[in-house]
N, C-alpha and C positions, 0 to 999 in steps of 0.2 A: 974234690968230689963230695967229701963229707960236708963241707960248707954249703955247697949247692943243694945237697939233700936236705940239710937243716932249713935252708931258705924256703924250699918247697913246702916243707911241713909247716913252717910259720905262716906262709901265705894261706895254706889250707885251713889253719887254725883261725886266722883272721876272717876268712870267708865263713867258717862255721859260726864264729862269734856274731858276725853281722846277721846271718840268717836266723840264728837262734834268738837274737834280740827282736827281730821282726815277728817271728812266730809267737814269742812270749807276749809282745804287745797285743797281737791279734787275739790270742786265746784269753788273755785278761779281759779284752773288750767283749768277746763273744760269750764269756761266762755271764757278764752283766746282761747282755742281750737275751740269752737263753732263759735265765731266771725270770726276767720280766716278761718274756714272750709267753711263757707258760701261764702266768697269771692273767695276762692281757687276752690271750686266746680263750681261756676259760671264762672270762667275763663276757666275751662276745657270744659264746655258745656253751650251754650246759650239757649238750649232747656229746658224750665222750667218744662216739664214733667219729664225729666231725672233728673233735679235738685231736684225736690220734692221727687222722688224715692230714690235718693242717700242720701238726708238729713234725710229721714225717716228710712233708713236701720238700724241704731244702735238700734232704739227703737222697730223695728219689731223683731230683734233677741234677744233683751233684754226681750221682751214679752215671747218668746219661752223658755228662760233660767231662768226666774224669779221663776217659780214654782219648778223646780228641785233644784234650788239653795238653797231654804229654807231647803230642806231635806239634801242637801250636807253640809250645815253649821252645821246641827245637827250631822251628821256622821263624817265629816272631822274636824269640829271645826269652830266656828264663826270667831275667830281671824285669824286662818290660811286661811280661805276663803277670808276674807277681804284683807289680805296681798297678796294672790294669785291674787285677782282682781286688786289691785294697781300695782303689778309687770306687769301683762298683759297689763294694761292701759298705763304704762310707755313704754312698748315695742311697743304698737300701735302708740305712738307719734313718735318714730323713724321711723316706717313704713310709717306714713303720710309724713314724711320729704323726703323720697326717692321715693314715687310713682310718676309715670310720665303720667298716663292716667286714664280715667274713669273706665276701667275694673279693674285695680289694686286698685283704690280707693274703688271700690265695696267690694272687699275682705278684705281690711283693716278695713272698717267700720263694716263688719260682725264680725271680730275679736274683735274690740272695743266694740261692743254691747254685746257680750258674757261676757267679763270681767267686764263691767260696772255693769251688774246685780249681779255679785259676790260681789262687794263692797256694793251696795245699799241695797240689801236684807239682807245680813249678818249683816250690820251695824244697820239696823232698828231692826232686831231680837235681837241683843245685847242690844239695848236701852230698848226694852220691857222687856227682862229678868232681867236687872239691875234695873228696876223701882220699887220703894217701893209700896206696896199695897195702892191704893187710890191716887197715884200720877202718874199714867201711862200717862195720857194725858199731864200733866205738863212736864214730861221727854221727851215725843215725841215732844212736842211743842218746848222745848229747843233745841233738836237735829235739828229739822227743821229750827229753828231760825238761828242756826250756818250754816246750808246749805244755807239758803237764804242770809245770810251775805256774804258768799263767792261769790254767784251770784251777789250780790250788788257791791262788790268791784272789782270783776274780770273784768267786762266790761270796767271799767275805765283803768285798767292796759292793757287790750286788745287794747283799742284805742291808747294808747301810743306806745305799742310794734309794732302794725301793721303800725303805721305812721313812726316809726324810723327804721324798719327792712325790710328785703326782705320777700317775700311772704311765705316762708317755715319756717323761723326761729321760729315763734310762736309755731309751733309743737314741737320743741325741748324744749322750755320753759315748755310746758305741760308735756313732758316726764320727765324732771328733777324734776318738782314739784311732780309728782306722785311717783317717786322713794323716794323722801324725805318723803312723806306721808306714804309710806310702812315702811320706817325705824322708823318713829315716832310710827306707830301702833305696830311694833315689840317691841319697848322699853317700851311703856306706857300702852298698852291695856292688861288686865289680860288674862291669858290662860283659856280657857273654856273646857267643857267636851269632845268634839268630838276627837277621837283618831284613827279612821280608816285611813289606807293609801288612798291616793287620788284615785288611780285606782280602788281599791275595793269599795270605797264609790260611785263612779260614776256607776260602774257595778251594785251594789245593788239597786241604785235608779231606774234604768230602768228595771232590770230583776226581782226584788222582789217587789218593792213598786208600780210599774205601776203608777207613780206619776201624770201624766196628767189626767187620768180617776178619780183617787182618789180626786185630788184637785178640779176638776170641779164639782164632786158630792157634795163635802163639801160646795163649794161656792153657788151652787144653792139650797142647803138644807135650807139656810136662808130664801128663799122665795122672795117676791117682793122687800124687802129691798136691797138684793144683786143686783138685776137688776137695781134698782134706783141708788144706789151708783156707780155701774160699768158704767152705761151710762153717768152719769155726770162727773165721773173721766175721761172717754174717751173724753168727750166734752171739758173739761177744759184743758186736756193735748194737744189736737189738737190745741186749741186756743193759748196756751203758746208756743208750738214748732213752730207754723207758724210764730209768732212774732220773735222768736230767729233766725229762718232761713232766713226770708226775710228782717228784719230791716237793717242788714249791707249792703246788696245789694242795698236796696232803698237809704240809706245814700250815698253810693258811686255813684249811678246814679244821685243824686242831687249835686254831687261835694262838699259835706261837708267833713270836716276832720273826720277821724275815731274816734277821741276823742269825737266828738259830738255824734256819734252813740253810743259810750260807755256810755256817760252820759244819753242818752235816755233809754238805756237798764237798767241802774242802777236805774233810776226813776221807771221803770216798775216793778222791783223786790222789791223796797223799802218797800211797805206795808207788804210783807211777812216777811222781815227782822225785822220789828217793831212789828208785831201782833202775830206771831206764838206762842211765849212763853206765853204772857198774855191770849190768847185764850185757850191754853191748861190748864192753871190754872183755868180759868173761867169754863171750862167744867168739870174739876175735882170737883169743888165746887157745881155746879148746876146740873150736869149730863144731861144738855140740848143739847145733840149731834144733834138731828134732827133739832132743832131750829137753831143751829149754821150752819148746812149745808144749810138750806133754806135761811138764812140771807146772807151767802156768795154767793150763786147763784144769789140772787136778786141784791146784790151790784155789782157783776161782770157783770150782764146783763145791769145795769144802766150805768156802766163805759164804756161798749162797745158801748152803744147807743151814747155816746158823741164822 
């Protein structure tokens, strides 16, 4: 029995390693995209209201697609949903390269936001499913550590690429890396249960599951805790995305090299790359989730005060 238990843990660890590699490759790529997208959008429109709307579009549409994506991953398959997301993201990189105005950029960002949700939601679901009992937070922490590591290294690469290339070439870098991640996912992530055809799975989500109503009811059924967590996730997300959107533009306005901007963004992400995995292990051992959330909020508030 002990040997069988060890075998299950090893299989879970292999799954985590493959999933972490995929999310690392993607976050490395999207760091390059986000850095260049800020500069590219600002060059198309000096109006910061439009700039903010455009930069927020992917996450608005990701918000709309995240809930049905979880059910899609169950019906269509988590692995296939991740690969579909990466292929769509790779295609969006090509579209970014050829757009010529704000209106076209608007629709490309909508396209990007839809497929970004396919990858992130299905990836996290796969991590949770592959986690051994009692080590869920550790596995999620390891996965988020790999994601943060990509965001840590990516801005450094972005600074170099933006400095040495013309304004659209980083979008092609993003596209190629996403296609590489899709190939890696196809080769190394194990096939899971979902087998429905894509069209049937999408139709069932909206016609049978009524997913938005069902998910909202389930979320609010938790009570005040759901409102507390949701509010502070919204707050921290707004803070983080504001920095990612404005920092490259601010660095350019100061006439600093893009590499300096990349170093600053890497320093911003460094604590996540260092702490996510050990925090996950600590929560598994102590089960002090609420204390961890409060400590993180206090630390973040003190950091912002400086």
